[in-house]
C-alpha positions in Angstrom: 21.4 -291.4 -23.9 22.0 -295.1 -23.9 24.9 -296.3 -21.8 27.6 -298.2 -23.6 28.2 -301.8 -22.6 30.9 -302.3 -20.0 34.0 -304.4 -20.9 34.3 -307.4 -18.5 37.6 -307.9 -16.6 38.8 -311.2 -15.2 41.6 -311.1 -12.7 43.8 -314.1 -12.4 45.8 -314.2 -9.1 47.7 -316.8 -7.2 51.0 -317.3 -5.4 54.4 -317.7 -7.1 54.5 -320.8 -9.3 50.8 -321.7 -9.0 50.5 -322.1 -12.8 48.7 -318.9 -13.6 50.5 -318.4 -16.9 49.9 -321.9 -18.2 46.3 -321.7 -17.3 46.0 -318.4 -19.0 47.6 -319.8 -22.1 45.0 -322.6 -22.3 42.2 -320.0 -22.0 43.8 -318.0 -24.9 44.0 -321.1 -27.1 40.3 -321.9 -26.4 39.0 -318.3 -26.4 36.6 -319.2 -29.2 35.6 -315.9 -30.9 36.5 -313.6 -28.0 38.8 -310.7 -28.7 41.1 -310.4 -25.7 43.3 -307.8 -24.1 45.7 -309.4 -21.7 47.8 -307.6 -19.0 50.7 -309.7 -17.6 52.4 -308.6 -14.4 55.7 -310.0 -13.1 57.8 -309.1 -10.1 61.1 -308.9 -11.9 63.0 -306.9 -14.4 62.3 -309.2 -17.4 59.0 -310.7 -18.5 59.3 -314.5 -18.8 55.5 -315.0 -18.5 54.9 -312.4 -21.2 57.1 -314.3 -23.6 55.2 -317.5 -22.9 51.8 -315.9 -23.4 53.1 -314.4 -26.7 54.1 -317.9 -27.7 50.5 -319.1 -27.0 48.8 -316.3 -28.9 51.2 -316.4 -31.8 50.2 -314.0 -34.6 46.6 -313.9 -33.5 45.4 -310.3 -34.2 42.5 -310.7 -31.8 44.8 -311.2 -28.7 46.9 -308.2 -27.6 49.4 -308.6 -24.8 50.5 -305.8 -22.4 53.6 -306.5 -20.3 54.0 -305.0 -16.8 57.4 -306.2 -15.6 59.1 -305.1 -12.5 56.6 -303.9 -9.9 53.1 -304.7 -8.8 50.3 -303.8 -11.2 47.8 -301.2 -10.1 49.6 -300.5 -6.9 50.5 -297.0 -5.9 53.7 -296.6 -7.9 52.4 -298.1 -11.1 52.0 -295.3 -13.6 51.1 -297.6 -16.5 47.9 -299.4 -15.5 45.5 -296.5 -15.9 46.8 -295.3 -19.3 46.8 -298.9 -20.6 43.2 -299.5 -19.5 42.2 -296.2 -21.0 43.8 -297.2 -24.3 41.9 -300.4 -24.2 38.7 -298.5 -23.6 39.4 -296.4 -26.6 39.5 -299.4 -28.9 36.5 -301.1 -27.1 35.0 -302.0 -30.5 37.8 -304.6 -30.8 37.9 -305.9 -27.2 35.4 -308.4 -25.8 37.2 -309.2 -22.5 40.2 -308.1 -20.5 42.3 -310.7 -18.6 44.8 -309.4 -15.9 47.4 -311.8 -14.5 48.7 -310.3 -11.3 52.2 -311.0 -9.9 52.5 -313.9 -7.6 53.4 -311.4 -4.8 50.3 -309.1 -5.3 46.8 -309.0 -4.2 43.9 -308.7 -6.7 42.4 -306.0 -4.6 44.6 -303.3 -6.1 43.1 -303.9 -9.5 39.6 -304.2 -8.0 40.0 -300.8 -6.4 41.2 -299.2 -9.6 38.3 -300.6 -11.6 36.0 -298.6 -9.2 37.6 -295.3 -9.9 35.9 -292.6 -12.0 38.6 -293.1 -14.7 37.6 -296.7 -15.3 34.2 -297.5 -13.8 32.4 -296.1 -16.8 34.1 -298.5 -19.2 34.9 -301.7 -17.2 33.3 -304.1 -14.8 34.8 -306.9 -12.8 33.6 -310.2 -14.2 35.3 -312.5 -11.6 38.5 -313.0 -9.7 40.2 -316.4 -10.1 42.8 -317.6 -7.6 45.0 -320.4 -8.9 46.4 -322.8 -6.3 49.4 -325.1 -6.5 47.5 -328.0 -4.9 50.4 -330.3 -4.1 52.1 -327.4 -2.3 48.9 -326.6 -0.4 48.7 -330.3 0.7 52.3 -330.4 1.8 51.6 -327.6 4.3 53.8 -325.1 2.5 51.1 -322.4 3.0 50.7 -323.1 6.7 51.9 -320.7 9.4 54.6 -321.4 12.0 56.4 -324.4 10.6 57.5 -327.0 13.1 61.2 -326.7 12.4 61.1 -322.8 12.4 64.1 -322.8 10.1 62.5 -320.4 7.8 59.6 -319.2 10.0 59.6 -315.6 8.6 59.5 -316.9 5.1 56.7 -319.3 5.9 54.6 -316.8 7.7 54.9 -314.2 4.9 54.0 -316.8 2.3 51.0 -318.0 4.3 49.7 -314.5 4.9 49.9 -313.6 1.3 48.3 -316.9 0.1 45.4 -316.5 2.5 44.7 -313.0 1.3 44.9 -314.0 -2.4 42.3 -316.7 -2.1 40.2 -314.7 0.4 39.6 -312.0 -2.3 38.7 -314.6 -5.0 35.3 -315.5 -6.3 36.7 -318.8 -7.8 39.6 -320.9 -6.5 41.1 -323.1 -9.2 42.9 -326.2 -7.8 45.8 -326.7 -10.3 48.5 -329.4 -10.7 46.1 -332.1 -9.7 46.7 -334.7 -12.3 48.5 -337.1 -9.9 46.1 -336.6 -7.0 43.3 -339.0 -5.9 39.8 -338.2 -4.7 40.9 -338.1 -1.0 43.6 -335.6 -1.8 41.2 -333.3 -3.7 38.8 -333.4 -0.8 41.6 -332.5 1.6 42.6 -329.7 -0.6 39.1 -328.3 -0.8 38.9 -328.4 3.0 42.1 -326.5 3.3 40.8 -323.8 1.0 37.5 -323.6 2.9 39.4 -323.3 6.2 41.3 -320.3 4.9 38.6 -318.7 2.7 35.1 -319.8 3.7 33.4 -317.2 1.4 34.9 -318.4 -1.8 32.0 -318.9 -4.2 33.2 -321.7 -6.5 36.0 -324.3 -6.5 37.1 -325.6 -9.9 39.5 -328.4 -10.9 42.1 -327.8 -13.6 43.2 -331.0 -15.0 46.3 -330.7 -17.4 46.4 -327.0 -16.3 43.2 -326.4 -18.4 40.0 -324.8 -17.3 36.8 -324.7 -19.4 36.4 -321.2 -20.8 32.8 -321.2 -19.6 34.1 -321.6 -16.0 36.5 -318.6 -16.3 35.1 -316.0 -18.6 31.7 -314.4 -18.8 30.7 -315.4 -15.2 29.2 -311.9 -14.5 29.6 -312.4 -10.8 29.8 -308.6 -10.0 26.9 -307.4 -12.1 24.3 -305.6 -9.9 21.7 -308.4 -10.4 23.7 -311.6 -10.9 22.0 -314.8 -11.8 23.5 -318.0 -13.3 23.1 -317.6 -17.1 22.8 -320.8 -19.1 25.6 -322.6 -17.1 24.6 -325.8 -15.4 26.0 -326.5 -12.0 25.2 -328.5 -8.9 23.8 -326.4 -6.1 25.4 -327.1 -2.8 24.8 -325.4 0.5 26.1 -321.9 0.8 29.8 -322.0 2.0 30.7 -320.9 5.4 33.4 -321.5 8.1 31.8 -324.8 9.0 31.0 -326.0 5.4 32.1 -329.6 5.0 33.8 -330.9 1.9 31.8 -332.9 -0.6 31.5 -336.6 -0.1 32.5 -337.2 -3.7 33.6 -335.0 -6.6 32.3 -337.5 -9.2 28.9 -336.0 -9.0 30.3 -332.8 -10.3 31.5 -334.1 -13.6 35.1 -333.1 -13.2 34.7 -329.7 -11.6 33.3 -328.5 -8.3 30.9 -325.6 -7.8 30.9 -325.7 -4.1 28.0 -323.4 -3.4 26.3 -320.2 -4.7 25.8 -317.5 -2.1 25.6 -313.8 -2.0 29.0 -312.2 -2.5 29.5 -311.2 1.2 32.7 -309.3 0.8 31.6 -306.4 -1.4 34.2 -304.4 -3.4 34.2 -301.7 -0.8 36.1 -304.0 1.5 38.9 -304.2 -1.1 40.0 -300.6 -0.9 42.7 -301.2 1.6 45.1 -303.6 -0.1 48.4 -305.2 1.0 51.4 -303.1 0.3 54.5 -304.8 -1.0 56.6 -306.5 1.7 60.1 -305.2 1.2 61.5 -308.6 2.1 60.4 -310.0 -1.2 63.2 -309.6 -3.7 63.8 -310.5 -7.3 66.9 -310.5 -9.5 68.1 -311.9 -12.8 71.2 -313.9 -13.5 72.6 -314.3 -17.0 75.2 -316.5 -18.7 76.8 -316.5 -22.1 78.0 -320.1 -21.7 76.3 -323.1 -23.2 74.5 -325.0 -20.4 73.6 -328.6 -19.6 69.9 -328.9 -18.7 70.1 -331.6 -16.1 73.1 -329.9 -14.4 71.2 -326.7 -14.2 68.1 -328.4 -12.8 70.1 -330.2 -10.1 72.0 -326.9 -9.3 68.7 -325.0 -8.8 67.3 -327.8 -6.5 70.4 -327.5 -4.3 70.2 -323.7 -4.2 66.5 -323.9 -3.2 67.5 -326.2 -0.3 70.1 -323.8 1.0 68.5 -320.4 0.2 65.1 -318.8 0.7 64.3 -319.3 -3.0 60.6 -319.7 -3.8 60.5 -319.3 -7.5 62.9 -319.4 -10.5 62.0 -319.3 -14.2 63.6 -318.5 -17.5 65.4 -319.8 -20.6 68.7 -321.5 -20.8 70.8 -321.9 -24.0 72.1 -325.4 -24.7 75.2 -326.4 -26.7 73.3 -326.1 -29.9 73.0 -322.3 -30.4 69.5 -322.9 -32.0 68.2 -324.8 -29.0 67.0 -323.4 -25.7 64.8 -324.9 -22.9 62.3 -323.4 -20.5 63.0 -323.6 -16.7 60.2 -323.5 -14.2 61.0 -323.9 -10.5 58.9 -323.8 -7.4 61.1 -324.3 -4.4 62.9 -327.6 -4.9 60.5 -328.7 -7.7 62.3 -327.7 -10.9 61.0 -328.7 -14.3 62.8 -328.2 -17.6 60.9 -328.5 -20.9 61.5 -327.8 -24.5 61.1 -324.1 -25.4 58.2 -323.7 -27.9 59.1 -320.2 -28.8 61.6 -319.0 -31.4 64.3 -317.1 -29.6 67.7 -315.9 -30.8 70.8 -317.4 -29.3 71.5 -314.6 -26.8 72.6 -316.7 -23.9 70.7 -317.9 -20.7 68.6 -315.8 -18.4 67.0 -316.9 -15.1 64.7 -314.9 -12.8 65.0 -315.6 -9.1 62.3 -314.6 -6.5 62.6 -315.2 -2.7 62.2 -313.7 0.7 65.4 -311.8 1.7 67.1 -313.6 -1.1 70.8 -312.5 -1.6 72.0 -312.3 -5.2 75.7 -312.9 -4.6 75.6 -316.3 -2.9 73.0 -317.5 -5.4 75.2 -316.4 -8.4 78.3 -318.0 -6.8 76.6 -321.2 -6.0 75.0 -321.5 -9.5 78.3 -320.8 -11.2 80.0 -323.5 -9.0 77.4 -326.2 -9.5 76.8 -325.5 -13.2 80.5 -325.1 -14.1 79.6 -322.0 -16.1 79.7 -318.3 -15.3 76.5 -316.7 -14.0 76.3 -313.0 -13.1 
């Protein structure tokens, strides 16, 4: 009997605030004719990223979103991953590709392991694992261990360890948020990635948080006999611990394929994956009061300076009941933009993620600085 074709799965991983959701949104918009099933995982009780992806896909009947809020997808306590994947397999005639965005606090190896189980191996195959990197944060040594001031040494070490594992499991590392960086900065970023993950197969550059679909989907890196298929690239020496960075990125026409080598860490090495560190905490604060966008932005910056806050995101309601804005914060870098979605005036909602982050002082400080009630 002829075997049915396996459904390719692309895993998108990366630390908190790296820009995974924005990058995923651009892939959806440029999906061409692909029919996609998308699994979105967030470490929190509400799904902000799921709402943003739904805004990108709109009413497209060929893109189906599955939210996995609160918890880590495919980890031991997740009872929804296998049933969701089995349901996708049942409608395989309408699915060309599966995209899975992991939480910023998870490793992709949990999904990798599940894809090898008897329940899924007959229907799915890993296409590639992409790790998205906040490049300015990488260059500012925020992913280095043992900070000089040791003020938040435990936070820094936990962040560094998780970041290193995420990119270590990746086939492709995507340098994101690079629009204001020059050539020297990009070369330095590549070297930092290579120092931490010498076996990464490709590095790609995502200008304007966009990645060519051909560089993300249909790579077939985990097929038994992989060979480049109709995709032109510059062949560089196989990467290793001593691999130097390229002298110039211009020869690569806007993106870097920094070597093609055998995938030295086979999937069998992924079976023992990182369990959730109980120090990572998430909570939601809500307010029914009208907010001032700039006041909220400044308040979140001040809170990030005083508390071990690594990520905040959500929507805030302005004085006009029909107007809300999107909040995206990575440490002290907080950006507020117009909300492209159509949401009812139900108040403001912000998700906070940090290491041993305490809800009470954050709520009190935000209420004080914003002049509105948050709880």
